[in-house]
C-alpha positions, -999 to +999 in steps of 0.1 A: +126+360+390+159+374+403+167+366+439+194+384+458+207+368+490+218+397+511+225+411+545+220+448+554+250+471+547+271+442+533+285+440+498+251+429+487+240+465+490+259+471+457+237+448+435+207+458+456+212+494+445+217+483+409+186+462+409+166+492+420+182+512+392+172+486+367+136+487+379+131+450+373+112+425+396+134+409+422+132+394+456+155+396+486+165+366+507+180+376+541+212+358+551+211+362+589+247+368+599+238+369+636+230+332+632+261+326+609+236+316+582+262+323+555+281+293+568+251+270+568+251+239+546+222+253+526+240+286+519+273+269+512+256+251+483+251+285+467+285+299+476+311+275+490+331+305+502+303+314+527+303+350+516+275+374+507+260+382+482+246+355+459+223+362+429+200+335+417+188+341+381+168+312+370+192+282+368+222+305+372+237+308+407+263+336+408+286+349+435+313+375+436+299+410+437+316+425+407+305+395+386+269+400+397+270+437+388+284+429+354+259+402+348+230+424+357+243+451+334+248+427+305+214+411+309+196+445+310+214+465+282+184+488+279+194+504+313+227+514+299+245+510+332+277+500+314+293+518+284+290+503+249+308+470+245+342+473+229+345+510+237+374+525+256+350+537+283+338+501+287+374+490+293+377+517+320+345+505+336+360+470+338+392+485+352+374+504+379+352+475+389+383+453+392+402+480+411+373+486+435+369+449+443+405+437+441+423+467+456+401+489+477+377+463+490+404+437+496+422+462+519+389+470+536+385+433+544+420+433+560+411+463+581+378+450+594+391+415+600+427+423+610+427+396+637+426+370+609+460+381+597+479+378+630+485+350+655+454+343+677+452+366+707+477+392+694+454+422+698+483+447+695+495+431+662+459+433+648+459+470+658+491+476+639+476+459+609+446+482+610+467+513+614+489+504+584+459+494+563+441+526+570+471+545+556+471+524+524+433+529+521+438+567+524+461+566+494+435+546+475+408+571+483+431+598+471+433+580+438+395+577+437+391+614+445+415+623+416+394+602+392+362+620+402+379+654+398+390+645+362+362+622+350+344+651+332+311+643+349+293+637+381+300+600+381+330+578+384+333+574+346+321+608+337+286+618+325+270+583+326+261+565+358+274+529+358+274+497+378+308+508+392+291+537+410+271+512+431+303+496+443+323+528+448+295+543+469+292+514+494+329+510+498+333+547+506+305+544+532+324+516+549+352+541+557+330+565+576+348+559+609+383+560+596+408+588+605+405+599+569+371+587+557+361+590+521+339+619+529+370+639+539+381+641+503+363+670+485+354+653+452+343+621+470+322+640+495+302+657+467+299+624+449+285+606+479+259+633+483+249+629+446+247+592+451+225+596+482+201+617+462+194+589+437+160+574+442+174+538+437+199+544+465+173+557+488+149+528+481+176+502+487+189+518+519+153+522+532+145+486+525+177+475+544+167+500+571+202+515+572+207+542+598+222+576+592+254+563+609+260+541+578+268+572+558+284+595+584+309+591+612+295+578+645+298+604+673+309+594+707+282+595+734 
């Protein structure tokens, strides 16, 4: 039995969506961030970095979201959520998974945790980091939008839905309150709507009880 250690709306949503796409039995194990459970001795035995998610597949304990997505795709080839091995399209799938996690997601981490990158108590410096990082992320979203315009299909790699779509969708949702959110880019906006219409996405988001504000900009009261 597959077990995904998760927290709602975190990076764990990416493999959660993929598990729903695969249609295989799995269980969810909540990592309660409100209690800092990801830093508990028990969890650190699974992931010494104290980060979410972790996938347990029998004797295999796996962390790093992109690695989990690729493992699930490789162990369920019948689902065809990665292009054929050795193909050029497969190489591009690897490229986009690496780009999403190493480039886009890494900058999102800087934005959301800007205070970690400045001296303690320097709120104004943290604000400057966020401002500069938003600008960099906007350029990255422009690159993603261009890919969707030219991919030749409704998904990131064209006509076939892949594990990379699970990652791209969640990362784009994380930008919902930015000055230039992903949804402000025409091709991405249409793509996000297509993603939200997939039953697997709907099931995962319903299970995690994600509010509408996870997908769209929060409005001031």
